[in-house]
N, C-alpha and C positions, 0 to 999 in steps of 0.2 A: 407627926405620928397619925393625925386624923386623916391627912391626905393619903398617906401610905395605906391605912386601913381601907379607905374608900376604893383605892386601886385594887387591892387584894380581893375585896368583896365583889367588885365588878367582874374580875377574872373568874372567880368561883361561880358567879351567876351564869356567865357564858358557858362554862364547862357543864353546868347542870342542864342548861338548855340544849346542848348539842350531844350529850352522851346518852348511853343506855338504849339508843334506838327509839326513844319515846317521841312520838309525833304529836306536835301541838298544831293541828291543822287550823288555818284561819279561813280559807276560801278554796273551794274546789268545784269545777264545773266542766263536764265533758260535752256540753252543747247538745245533748241528746234529749233532754227533758226541759220543758219550759217551766217557769215559776208562776204559781206554786205547783202546777202539774200540767200534764198534757204533752203530746208529741209535736214538735215543730213540723211545718210543711215548707217545702222549698219555695223561697221567695217571700216568706212571711216576714213582715217587719219586726225587727227586734227592738223592744221598748223596755222602759223601766218596769212596766206592769207585767210583762211576760218573760222576764229574765231575772237572774239573781242580782244584777247590778243595781246599786242604789240610785244611779243616774246614768243615762245614755246621752251625753252632750256632744252634739255635732256643730261644726262651724265651717265657714269658708266654702259653702256650697256642697258639702258632702252629701246631704240629702238623706236617703233611707239606708239604714243598716239592716241587713236581712239575715235570716237563717238560710243557709245554702247547702245543697247537696252537690254542687259543682266539684268541690274538693273537700275531703275530710281526712284528718290524720287518723282518727279512730271513729268507729261507728258510721253514721250516715250524714251528719251535719257539722258545719263549722260556721263561724261568723264571717260574713262578707262585708267589706268596707270599700266603697268607691272613692277614688280620689280624682275629681274632675279638674282641679286647678291648684296653683301654688297657694300654700298655707291652708289648704283644706285639711280638716282633721276631725278626730273623735276622741272622747274620753269615756271609757267604759269603767265607771267608778266602782271599785270593790267597797262594800260597806265598811265604814270606819271600824277599826278593831282596837282592842285593849293595847295600851302602850307596851312595846316589846323592844328589848335591846338588840335582838337578832331577827333577821327576816330572810326567808328563802322564797324565791319566785321562779316559777317555771311556766312556759307557754310554748306552743308550736306555731310557727309563722310560715306562710306560703305566699308566693307572689306569682301571679299568672302571666301569660304572654304579654309582651310589649313593655314590661318594666325594663327590659334590657336596653330599650331605646330611650328611656326617660327617667333613669335614676336621678333623684334630686341630690343636691349637695348633702342633705341630711333628712332622715326619716325617723321620727321618734317612735319607739316601740313600747314605752312604758315610763311612768314617773312615780316615785315613792317619796313620801313626806314624813317629817317629824312633827306635823300638826294634824289635828283631827278633822280639819275642814278643807283638805286638799289644796292648801295654799303655801306659798313660800313666805318667809319673813326675812328681815335683813340679816339675822344671825343664825337662822335655822339650817341645819344640814338637810339636803335632799339629793336625789339622784335622778337624772334623766338618762334613760337608755336610748341610744340613737345608732342607727346604721349611718356610716359616714363615708361619703365619696371623696377619697383623697385625691382624685384626679381632676380633670377639667369637666366641662359641661357636655362631653360627648356621650355620657350616660352609659358607658360600657359595663360597669359593674360597681357594686358597693364593695369597697376594699378594706373595710375595717369597722370597728365599733368605737364610738365616742361616748364616754361617760362624763356628763357634765355634773361635777360635784360642786354645787352652788355655782361659782363663776369660774371654775377651773375644769379643764378637760383632761381625761385619762383615756388613752387609746392603746389598742393592741396592734401588733405588727402582722405581717403576712407570712409568718413562719409556720402556719398550720394549714392542714387540709381537713375538710369536713366530710359529711356523709355523701356528698356528691363528687368527691375527689378533687374539689377546687378549693383554693384558699381565699375565695371571696364569695359574696352572696349573689346568687343568680336566680332567675325564675325557674319554676317547675320542680321545686324540691321543698319538702317539709323540713324546716329547721327547728331543732329543739334548742331553746334558749333558756339558760338558767343563771340566776345570780344569787349570791350569798353575801349578806351584809351584816356585820356585827359592829355595834357602836364602840368607840374607844372609851376608856375610863377616865380620861382627863381632857381638859380644854387646852388647845394650842392654836396660836395664830401662825400657822405654817401652811405650806403647800401640800394638799392632800395627796397629790399624785406622786411627788418626788421625795418628800421629807419623811424618812422612816424612823420617826421617834415616838410614834404612838403605838397603841396595842389594838386598834381596830382591825377588822377583816373586810376585804373586798375580793370576791372571786367570781369569775364568769366562765361558763361552759357553753360551747356551741356543738351540738351533736356529740355530746359527751367528751369533747376535747377541751381541756382547761386552757383558755386563751389569755386569761388575766388572773394574777394571783398576788395578793399582798396581805401579810399578817401584821403589818406595822402601819395600818392605814389611819389617817387623821380625819375623822368625820367632823368633830366639833368645830375646830378652826375659829375659835373665839378667844379673846384675851384670857390669860391665866388669872385666877382669882375670882372668876364669876361662879355663881352657884347654879347656873342653868343646867338642867339634866335633860338631854334630848333622847327620845326613843321613837321608833317607827310607829305610826298611827293610822296612815291612810295611803291610798295610791290608786292608780288606774292603768288599765291596758289600753292600747291604741296609740294615738299620737298624730302628728301633723306632717304633711308633705312640705318640706322646706326647700323650694327650688332656688331661693336667693337669686343670684345673678343669672342662673340658668332659666328662670321663669317658669311658665306653665308646662305641664306635660302635653304632648301632642294629641292625646286622647285620654278618656277616662281609664284609669288604672284600677285593678282590683287586688285587694289584699285579703287574706284569709287567716283567721286565728282559731285555734282549737285547743282543748284540754288545758285550761288555765288553772293554776294552782298557787296558793300562798300558804306559807307555814312559818312558825317561829323557830323551827328546828331544821337542821340540814339533813333532810330525808330524801336524798337523791336516789333515783332509780335508773340504773344504767340499762338502756334498751339493748336486747340481744341483737347482734348484727344480722342483717338480711343478706344472705349469700345466694339466694335463688335468682337466676337470671330471668328476664322477661321472655315471653314467647310470642311469636306471630300467630294470630288467630284467624284472620280472614282479610280479603281484599275485594273490593267491589268497584266496578266502573259504573258511574251513574248514567242516566239516560242521555245526557248531553254528549257523551262519548269522550270527554276530556277530563272529567273530575274522577280522581281515584281516591277512595277511602281505604286506609290501611288500619286495621284494628289489632290491638295487642291484648294480652290477658291481664295487664296491669298498667298504670300510668307510666309513660316513658318520657324522656327528654333527650336533647341533643348534647352530647358530651363535647369535650374540648377538641376532639379529633374528627368531629362529624363533618361530612361533606355530602351534599345531595347527590353527587355522582356515585355514591355507594349503592344507589337504587337504580334499577331499570326494569322494564317489562318487555316481554316477547309476545307477539301476536301472530296468528296464522297468516294473515294477509298484510297487515301493516308493517311487519318486519320485526327484526330482533334488536335488542339493546336500545329500546326507545326510552329516552330520558324523561324524567319528571321533575317538577319544581315544587318546593314546599310552600304551603299557604298558611296553615294553622294547625294547632293541636298539641304543641309542646306542653308537657305536664299532665296530659290526659291519656286515655286509652286509645284515642283515635287521631291519626294524622290525616289531614286533608291535603291532597296534592293535585297538581295540574299536569296532565300528560302533554307532551310536546307535539303530538299530532292527534287528530280525531280518530278514535277507534270505531269501526263499523259494527252494526248489530250482527250477531251470529259468529263473530270471530272467537277463536279459542285463545286465551291469553294466560300467561303465568308471570310471576314476579320474582326478581332476584335481589338479594342484599349481600354485599361483600364488604361490609364495614370493618375497619380495624378496631383495636381496643379503644375504648372511650369515644365511640361513635354514637350509636343509639344505645341508651342505657336506662335502667329503671331509676327511681328516685333515690336508691341507695348506691348507685354507681355500678350495678351489675350489668354487663354487656349483653346486648342482643346477639344471639348466634347467627351465623350466616344462613341465608335462605336461598335455596336452589330450587327453582321451578315451583314456587309456592302457588297454590291454586287461586285464580281470580274469577269471581262471578261477573260476567259481562252483561250488564243491563242496558247497554247502549241502544238507543232507538234511531241512530243515525244511518242513513243510506239503506240500500237494499241488503237483505241478508245474503251472506255468501253461500248459505246452504239452500237457498230457494232456487228453483228451476225456472227458466224463462221458456214458456211454451206458447203455442197458438199464434206465433207471429207469421203473418203472410206477407210476402213481397210481391207486389204487382208492378 
């Protein structure tokens, strides 16, 4: 009877925590204001003293964590984390909080160019503990959030999420598509990642991922898509008859690059985090869909005559059907349908490309784009419309101007 009463009381407690829309916020930060006050500057070092984190712990050569205006989900700033090598990592520790049987965590994650060439076998994105000192013990439930590369070391994409529940892994399949119309994690897109965890009311020595005999809850959303859901989750996983009562008490954002047999990345990779939030209630906010397509703003040929800068009105990326042949330029002397090659800029408002021939000063040029669906698109998957004879500013300083006259030549 005592055990039955304990189970009923725990269930009632969970219902009270998750009903009525009452928000019990634990931690919230949009990275727009330093702690205790002040506005960040681009490149400023993020430390324990100027951020709300109780500790900014780096290891493996990560070096400096900074406020960055390179990319931001909202406002002007996000947290930039460099990953120079295998097992490099950071722990952005949320101040320890009062024990709670339920925990909701939300953050936005962005990966810049070149991650597509160097995805590790695993990348932690957070860890949450049932201790107040951010550590694991032999019988304590905890969760590690990880992107998981289920493929080989070719680094093509992160293809799933791995939840390490103590020493067991829970994964989701590739049956979903996210805000970038892909079913795996790629650079150049802000991912909204949410988890909801409710402790079970009894102790069981079972498999947390497969044995549905408990009453705990584990749910995960990516870009508002529910990709993992269990309402019979076994968190305690300790022998029956114990009196230990575990609750969530601490955690951190961040994590390490785990290349394992794949080794080091070929260059320093940059990860961005924004709008972090922790609560003891399930107070999800579904983002309204972005249905506005990106627009071409301008194009400029640089003084070397071969670099072409293409600017858009919002950050764009290359979709699954992208091909560089969708672009070409036409110039008054150099000819029509001149090809270009991509150099950099995925996930930003500016693509840097190289023209296949040198454009001379004074030439009049325009740009064409005839991409199909899922070619160039914004970070929400909206396609760039076709461009026909878009204006190009020609700043080339190469060769004589085709508009100049040759006069005063004498032949003797």
